[in-house]
C-alpha positions as CSV (number, residue, x, y, z in Angstrom):
1,X,-42.2,-6.7,13.7
2,X,-42.0,-3.2,15.2
3,X,-40.4,-0.3,13.4
4,X,-39.9,3.4,14.0
5,X,-43.5,4.8,14.0
6,X,-42.6,7.5,11.5
7,X,-41.3,4.9,9.0
8,X,-42.1,1.5,7.8
9,X,-39.4,-1.2,7.4
10,X,-39.0,-0.7,3.7
11,X,-38.4,3.0,4.2
12,X,-35.9,2.3,6.9
13,X,-34.2,-0.2,4.6
14,X,-33.8,2.5,1.9
15,X,-32.4,5.0,4.4
16,X,-29.6,2.6,5.2
17,X,-29.1,1.7,1.6
18,X,-28.8,5.3,0.5
19,X,-26.4,6.1,3.3
20,X,-24.1,3.2,2.4
21,X,-24.0,3.9,-1.4
22,X,-23.7,7.7,-0.9
23,X,-20.8,7.2,1.4
24,X,-18.9,4.9,-1.0
25,X,-19.7,6.7,-4.3
26,X,-18.3,10.0,-5.4
27,X,-21.5,11.7,-6.6
28,X,-25.1,11.1,-5.5
29,X,-28.3,12.6,-6.8
30,X,-31.6,12.0,-5.0
31,X,-34.5,12.5,-7.4
32,X,-37.2,11.5,-4.9
33,X,-37.7,8.9,-2.1
34,X,-37.8,6.1,-4.6
35,X,-35.0,7.1,-7.0
36,X,-31.3,7.5,-6.1
37,X,-28.5,7.8,-8.7
38,X,-24.8,7.4,-7.9
39,X,-21.7,7.9,-10.0
40,X,-19.0,5.5,-8.7
41,X,-16.2,7.9,-9.8
42,X,-15.9,11.0,-11.9
43,X,-13.9,11.1,-15.1
44,X,-12.3,7.7,-14.2
45,X,-13.1,5.3,-17.0
46,X,-13.4,2.3,-16.8
47,X,-14.2,2.5,-13.1
48,X,-17.0,5.0,-13.4
49,X,-20.5,3.6,-13.4
50,X,-24.0,5.1,-13.2
51,X,-25.8,3.2,-10.5
52,X,-29.5,3.8,-10.0
53,X,-31.7,2.2,-7.4
54,X,-35.5,2.3,-7.6
55,X,-37.1,1.6,-4.3
56,X,-40.5,1.0,-2.6
57,X,-42.0,4.5,-2.8
58,X,-43.9,5.8,-5.9
59,X,-41.6,6.8,-8.8
60,X,-43.7,9.9,-9.8
61,X,-42.7,12.4,-12.4
62,X,-39.1,12.2,-11.4
63,X,-38.7,9.0,-13.3
64,X,-38.6,10.9,-16.5
65,X,-35.6,12.9,-15.3
66,X,-33.8,9.7,-14.3
67,X,-34.5,8.1,-17.7
68,X,-33.1,11.3,-19.4
69,X,-30.0,11.0,-17.4
70,X,-29.6,7.4,-18.6
71,X,-30.1,8.4,-22.2
72,X,-27.4,11.1,-21.9
73,X,-24.9,8.8,-20.2
74,X,-22.3,6.9,-22.2
75,X,-20.8,4.9,-19.4
76,X,-22.1,1.6,-18.1
77,X,-25.5,1.9,-16.3
78,X,-26.7,-0.5,-13.6
79,X,-30.4,-0.3,-12.5
80,X,-31.6,-2.1,-9.4
81,X,-35.4,-2.1,-9.3
82,X,-38.0,-3.0,-6.6
83,X,-39.9,-6.2,-7.7
84,X,-43.2,-4.4,-8.0
85,X,-41.9,-1.8,-10.5
86,X,-40.2,-4.2,-13.0
87,X,-43.1,-5.0,-15.2
88,X,-44.1,-1.3,-15.6
89,X,-40.6,-0.5,-16.8
90,X,-39.7,-3.5,-18.8
91,X,-40.7,-2.1,-22.2
92,X,-38.7,1.1,-21.7
93,X,-35.7,-0.9,-20.4
94,X,-35.7,-3.0,-23.5
95,X,-35.8,0.1,-25.6
96,X,-32.7,1.4,-23.8
97,X,-30.8,-1.9,-24.4
98,X,-30.9,-3.0,-20.8
99,X,-30.4,-6.7,-20.1
100,X,-31.6,-8.6,-17.0
101,X,-29.0,-9.5,-14.4
102,X,-29.4,-11.1,-10.9
103,X,-32.1,-11.1,-8.3
104,X,-31.4,-10.0,-4.8
105,X,-33.5,-9.9,-1.6
106,X,-33.8,-7.1,0.9
107,X,-33.8,-8.5,4.5
108,X,-34.1,-7.3,8.1
109,X,-33.2,-8.6,11.5
110,X,-34.5,-7.3,14.9
111,X,-31.3,-7.1,16.9
112,X,-33.2,-7.9,20.1
113,X,-33.5,-11.4,18.7
114,X,-29.7,-11.9,18.5
115,X,-28.3,-15.1,20.0
116,X,-25.2,-14.4,22.1
117,X,-21.9,-15.3,20.5
118,X,-20.3,-18.4,21.9
119,X,-16.7,-17.6,20.9
120,X,-16.1,-21.0,19.5
121,X,-13.0,-22.0,17.5
122,X,-9.6,-20.6,17.2
123,X,-10.5,-17.3,15.4
124,X,-9.8,-13.7,15.9
125,X,-12.3,-11.0,15.0
126,X,-11.1,-7.4,14.6
127,X,-12.7,-4.1,13.9
128,X,-10.0,-2.6,11.7
129,X,-9.1,0.5,9.7
130,X,-6.5,-1.5,7.8
131,X,-8.4,-1.9,4.5
132,X,-5.5,-3.9,3.0
133,X,-6.5,-6.8,5.4
134,X,-10.2,-6.2,4.8
135,X,-10.0,-6.3,1.0
136,X,-8.3,-9.7,0.7
137,X,-11.2,-12.0,1.4
138,X,-13.6,-9.7,-0.5
139,X,-11.5,-9.8,-3.7
140,X,-11.1,-13.5,-3.5
141,X,-14.8,-14.2,-2.7
142,X,-16.1,-12.1,-5.6
143,X,-13.3,-13.0,-8.1
144,X,-12.3,-9.4,-8.4
145,X,-9.1,-8.4,-10.4
146,X,-6.4,-6.8,-8.3
147,X,-7.0,-3.4,-9.9
148,X,-10.7,-3.7,-9.1
149,X,-10.0,-4.5,-5.5
150,X,-7.7,-1.6,-5.2
151,X,-10.3,0.8,-6.6
152,X,-13.0,-0.5,-4.4
153,X,-10.7,-0.3,-1.4
154,X,-9.9,3.3,-2.3
155,X,-13.6,4.2,-2.3
156,X,-14.0,2.8,1.2
157,X,-10.9,4.6,2.4
158,X,-12.4,7.8,1.1
159,X,-15.5,7.1,3.2
160,X,-13.4,6.5,6.3
161,X,-11.4,9.7,5.7
162,X,-14.7,11.6,5.5
163,X,-15.7,10.1,8.9
164,X,-18.7,8.2,7.5
165,X,-20.3,5.7,9.9
166,X,-18.6,2.6,8.3
167,X,-17.0,-0.2,10.3
168,X,-14.8,-2.8,8.7
169,X,-14.5,-6.2,10.3
170,X,-12.1,-9.1,9.6
171,X,-11.9,-12.6,10.9
172,X,-8.6,-14.4,11.0
173,X,-8.4,-18.2,11.1
174,X,-6.0,-20.9,10.0
175,X,-3.1,-18.3,9.9
176,X,-4.7,-15.8,7.6
177,X,-7.5,-13.2,7.3
178,X,-10.3,-15.4,6.1
179,X,-13.5,-13.4,6.1
180,X,-14.4,-9.7,6.1
181,X,-17.5,-7.4,6.0
182,X,-18.7,-3.9,6.2
183,X,-21.2,-2.6,8.8
184,X,-22.7,0.8,8.4
185,X,-25.0,2.8,10.7
186,X,-27.6,5.5,9.8
187,X,-29.9,7.1,12.2
188,X,-29.8,4.2,14.6
189,X,-30.3,1.6,11.9
190,X,-27.5,-0.9,10.8
191,X,-26.7,-2.4,7.5
192,X,-24.3,-5.2,6.4
193,X,-22.4,-5.2,3.1
194,X,-19.3,-6.8,1.5
195,X,-19.5,-10.1,3.3
196,X,-16.8,-12.3,1.8
197,X,-14.9,-15.5,2.7
198,X,-11.9,-16.9,1.0
199,X,-13.2,-19.5,-1.4
200,X,-11.1,-22.4,0.0
201,X,-12.3,-21.7,3.5
202,X,-16.1,-21.6,2.9
203,X,-18.4,-23.9,4.7
204,X,-16.6,-23.6,8.1
205,X,-18.9,-21.1,9.7
206,X,-16.5,-18.1,9.5
207,X,-19.0,-15.8,7.8
208,X,-21.7,-16.7,10.4
209,X,-19.3,-16.0,13.3
210,X,-18.1,-12.7,11.8
211,X,-21.7,-11.5,11.1
212,X,-22.8,-12.3,14.6
213,X,-19.9,-10.2,16.0
214,X,-20.7,-7.3,13.7
215,X,-24.4,-7.4,14.7
216,X,-23.5,-7.4,18.4
217,X,-21.3,-4.3,17.7
218,X,-24.2,-2.6,16.0
219,X,-26.4,-3.4,19.0
220,X,-23.8,-2.0,21.4
221,X,-24.0,1.2,19.4
222,X,-27.7,1.4,19.9
223,X,-29.0,0.0,16.6
224,X,-32.4,-1.8,16.9
225,X,-32.4,-3.5,13.5
226,X,-30.0,-4.6,10.8
227,X,-30.7,-4.6,7.1
228,X,-28.9,-6.2,4.1
229,X,-29.3,-7.1,0.5
230,X,-28.6,-10.8,-0.1
231,X,-27.8,-12.7,-3.3
232,X,-30.0,-15.7,-4.0
233,X,-27.4,-18.1,-2.8
234,X,-26.9,-16.3,0.5
235,X,-30.5,-16.0,1.5
236,X,-30.5,-19.4,3.4
237,X,-27.5,-18.3,5.5
238,X,-29.2,-15.1,6.6
239,X,-32.5,-16.8,7.3
240,X,-30.6,-19.1,9.7
241,X,-29.3,-16.0,11.5
242,X,-32.9,-14.7,11.9
243,X,-33.1,-12.3,9.0
244,X,-36.5,-12.0,7.3
245,X,-37.4,-11.1,3.7
246,X,-38.8,-7.6,3.0
247,X,-38.9,-7.6,-0.9
248,X,-36.9,-8.6,-3.9
249,X,-34.9,-6.5,-6.3
250,X,-34.1,-7.2,-10.0
251,X,-30.9,-5.8,-11.5
252,X,-30.6,-4.6,-15.2
253,X,-27.4,-3.6,-16.9
254,X,-26.7,-1.5,-20.0
255,X,-23.1,-1.7,-21.2
256,X,-21.0,1.4,-22.1
257,X,-21.9,3.0,-25.4
258,X,-19.6,3.9,-28.3
259,X,-17.9,7.3,-27.9
260,X,-16.0,6.7,-24.7
C-alpha cells in the first residue's frame, strides 16, 4: 500500500489522530512524535481528563516528563498505548495505579479502492453544522448521559467555531436522525471518528451507508487515505468496507485522586 514518501502509514495515522484530538480538546502538549497529551477542559471538573496517547515512534527521554505530569495530576488519566510499548511500561503503570481497559485497532483505507455509493433505501445523508442533530445518535449509541452529550457537543462546536477541518454527517431514516459521524482532514489525509447509530436501528446498514458517503466526500476534497481507530466489535464492519489493520492500541485508566 503506497504512502506519502516522506512518511509511513503509521506516521500519517498519528498526524490525523493528533489533529482530531488537538481540535476537540482545550489544551494540547506534544512531548515528541510518540507522546501527545491533551486536557479535555480546564478547571471544569468532572469533565476534565488528562488524555495521553503513546504512538509508534520511539518514546525517548520525553517519557519521563510525561510520567511526571501524570504524577502531578489529580484528575482522571487515560493512557492509550501502542501495542509494542505496553510490556515495557506495565510495571510503572501498575505502580501508578493504572488499570487495563479496552483494546482498539488503528486502520487505514486507500480511497482509490472505494466502491461507488448505490444510493439504496429511503435515507437522507447530510453534511451539517447542526450539532444538536449530530449528537443524538452518538449519545444513544454510547449510552452517554445528557450532560455528557452536551459537553462533548460543546467541544465539537468550539472546534467548528475555530474553523478546524471537521465535518459532521448525519443519516436520517425511518423519520429520525438515525446515524452520525465525524470526518476530519489533515494535510490531505482523512480520519473517521464518532460513528454512532441509534441502538434500536442497528443492523440495517445505516452506518455503512453513512461511512461510504463521508469517504466519498473526503475523496472529493483530495484525500488519498482515511484512517480510524476501531473498537474490537467494529473491526469486522470496517474490514468489509476495505479498511486494513495497522496496529493495536491498549487503553489504561487511573481514576481521579483524592484532593479534587
